[in-house]
N, C-alpha and C positions, 0 to 999 in steps of 0.2 A: 498307325491305327489309333482310332479314337477310343477312349475308355467308355464305360457305361454311362449314359446320360440319364441317370436315375431321377434327376430333377424334372425331366420332361414327363408330362402326363401320359399315361397309357391310353391307347386308342385315340390319340389326338394328333392332328397334323402339326409338324414343326417345320420351320423354314417358311419362306414366303410362298403363298399360294399364287402369287403373280408369276406366271410362266417365264416372263422376261428376266426376273430376278433369280428364280430357282426353277429349272425345268423339271424337277423331280420332287414334289412334296411327299413326305414320308409319314406313315402311320406306325407308331411304335407297337411291336408285338411283344406281349408280356406273359404268354402262357405256353412256353415251348414243350412242356411235358404232358400236354393234353392231346387227345385225338378228337378230330372233328368229323371223322368218317361215321356215317350212320350205318350201324350193322347190328345184327342180332345173333345170339347163339342159343342153341338148344342142347341141354345136357342130358345124359342118359338117366339122370335122377328126376327129370321132368321140369326143369327150370328153363324159362325163356328169359334170357338176359339181354338187355338193350344197352348199347354203348352210350357214353356221354354225348357223342355226336348225335345219336338218335334222340336222346333226352332233350337236347337243345333244339334240334331242327323241328321236332314234332311237339315241342312245348309240353312235355309229359308232366311237368310240375303243375299245370293247370287242371289235371285230371287225377282222380283218385282210384279209378277203376277202369276195367275194360271188359268187353265181351269178345270171346274167341270164336272164329269160324274156320271151317276146313273145306277145301274143294279137293275131293279125292282124285278127280280126273287130271287136274293140273298139279297136284301135290303142293297146294298153296295154303298158307295160313293167313287169315285176315284178322286184324286186331282193330276193333272198334273202340275208340277212346270215349269213355262216358264219365260224367261227373256224379251221377246218381248211383251210389253203391248198392241201392236196393233194386236196381234194374235186373230183370230176370237173367240169370246166368252170369252176373257180374263177378269179376275176379279182381282182387286188390292189386294195384300197381305199387310195389314197394320201392320207393326212391332211396337209393343208397346215399350215405352222408356225403361222399366226395364225388363219385361219378356214377352215371348210369342208373338203371332201374331193373327190377326183376318182377316176373310174374310166375307164381307157383302153378304150373300147368300139368302136373303129373296125371290127374284124372282126365284131362283133355287129350293128352298124348296117348294114354291107355285106351280111352273110349274109341278113338279113331284109328288105333293100332298103327300109329306113326312110329316106324322102327328107328329108334335112336340108340345105336350101339355104343357110340362115343360122342363126346362133345364136338359139335360142328358149328361153324360160323357162316352167316348168310348176309347178303345185302338186304336192306330193308328200305322200302319207299312208300309213299302215299299214293293210293289209287285215285286218279282224278275224278272218276265217276262216283265211287262209293264214299270216298274220304277215309277209307280204312287204311291202316298200315298193312303192307303186304310182304310176306316172307315166302319166297319161292324155294321150296326144299330141294329142287333139282340143281340149284346153283350153289350148294354148300361146299365148304372145305373143312378138312379136319383141323382141329385146334391142337397146337403143340409144336414141338420141334420137328424140323425136317431131319430125316435120317442122314447121318454123316456118310460121306463117300470118300473114304481114304484110299489113295492110290497105292 
């Protein structure tokens, strides 16, 4: 087994790119403790939290605010990313220091009576038509440990 090749640059190919010399060019992966899955969670306290994967995929650092929408028939939350914090209904996107982002959405959740009894996590994606980020509340899972099943 080869030791860590820390002298090799991260995110760069090493070895020959010529397939005859090296049939498998490699890219060094240097961030094993990060998640790249885009997901959102809603807490019973009214916080919408976006994972680091969502922050990266949807370039949340380029925006300071968002406007929230709700479709009661499909139980879907829409998040329109905006740069203008003075936009009507704009809510601040708080970028966490190390990972992810949060939106304080208690008033939104209460206004639409979105029943959040416990923290749930949901897949999040971008709608091709509207460009909004979409959270489908019917696809949620409880956050936390699974109950132990001792035999």
